[in-house]
C-alpha positions in Angstrom: -37.5 -138.4 -238.8 -36.2 -139.5 -242.2 -36.1 -137.3 -245.2 -39.2 -138.8 -246.8 -41.2 -138.3 -243.6 -40.1 -134.6 -243.5 -41.2 -134.2 -247.2 -44.5 -135.9 -246.4 -45.0 -133.6 -243.4 -44.4 -130.5 -245.5 -46.7 -131.8 -248.3 -49.4 -132.3 -245.7 -49.0 -128.7 -244.4 -49.1 -127.3 -247.9 -52.2 -129.4 -248.9 -54.2 -128.5 -245.8 -53.7 -124.8 -245.9 -54.6 -122.4 -248.7 -51.7 -120.0 -248.0 -48.5 -121.1 -246.3 -45.4 -119.1 -245.6 -42.3 -121.0 -244.5 -40.3 -118.3 -242.8 -37.8 -117.4 -240.2 -39.7 -116.4 -237.1 -43.5 -116.0 -236.9 -46.0 -113.6 -238.5 -46.1 -111.7 -235.2 -42.3 -111.8 -234.7 -40.4 -112.2 -238.0 -36.7 -112.8 -237.5 -35.5 -111.9 -240.9 -36.2 -108.9 -243.1 -37.1 -111.0 -246.1 -39.8 -112.8 -244.1 -41.0 -109.5 -242.7 -41.4 -108.1 -246.2 -43.5 -111.0 -247.4 -45.7 -110.7 -244.2 -46.2 -107.0 -244.9 -47.4 -107.8 -248.4 -49.8 -110.5 -247.2 -51.1 -108.2 -244.4 -51.5 -105.4 -247.0 -53.7 -107.8 -249.0 -55.6 -108.8 -245.9 -55.2 -112.5 -246.4 -55.1 -115.3 -243.8 -52.1 -117.5 -243.9 -50.3 -120.2 -241.9 -46.8 -119.3 -240.8 -44.2 -122.1 -240.3 -41.2 -121.0 -238.3 -38.3 -122.9 -239.8 -36.0 -121.8 -237.0 -37.9 -124.1 -234.6 -37.4 -127.2 -236.7 -34.2 -127.9 -238.5 -35.7 -130.8 -240.4 -38.4 -128.6 -241.9 -35.8 -125.9 -242.6 -33.7 -128.2 -244.7 -36.7 -130.2 -246.0 -38.5 -127.2 -247.5 -35.5 -126.5 -249.6 -35.6 -130.0 -251.1 -39.4 -129.9 -251.4 -39.4 -126.8 -253.5 -36.0 -127.1 -255.0 -35.5 -123.6 -253.9 -32.5 -122.8 -251.6 -33.8 -119.7 -249.7 -36.4 -118.9 -247.1 -39.1 -117.5 -246.9 -41.1 -119.6 -249.3 -44.8 -118.8 -250.1 -47.3 -121.4 -251.2 -50.8 -120.7 -252.5 -53.1 -123.6 -253.0 -50.2 -126.1 -253.0 -48.4 -124.1 -255.7 -44.9 -122.7 -254.8 -45.0 -119.0 -255.6 -41.4 -118.1 -254.6 -39.3 -116.2 -252.1 -39.2 -112.5 -251.1 -38.0 -111.0 -254.4 -40.5 -112.9 -256.5 -43.4 -112.2 -254.1 -42.6 -108.5 -254.2 -42.4 -108.5 -258.0 -45.7 -110.4 -258.3 -47.3 -108.0 -255.8 -46.2 -104.8 -257.6 -47.3 -106.2 -261.0 -50.7 -107.2 -259.4 -50.1 -110.9 -260.4 -50.1 -111.9 -256.7 -53.5 -110.3 -256.2 -54.8 -112.0 -259.4 -53.6 -115.4 -258.1 -55.2 -114.9 -254.7 -58.5 -113.6 -256.2 -58.6 -116.6 -258.6 -58.8 -118.8 -255.5 -61.1 -116.5 -253.6 -58.5 -115.9 -250.9 -58.6 -112.1 -250.7 -61.0 -110.8 -248.1 -61.8 -107.1 -248.2 
């Protein structure tokens, strides 16, 4: 798959799913502490999300860095908008901005 195909595949995933987490491992078995931390936050907020395991696909792993212009993983997307990695997600969560963003899109289920 060429680079443009990978970016199109990523864009398709992000467009079709309200919340996407590109991560190392899966939501049931995270393989990195940073990914686990973001999962814990999303679970705490009781939101459904799609997990994309970058360890299973090297093209996606490299492509997502180009797609977002962000060099680290995990990467969280909400309604096609790149939110950030672990530190940013944690900061947004503790400041309640993450909850506001999710509520604005009716993505928090209580």
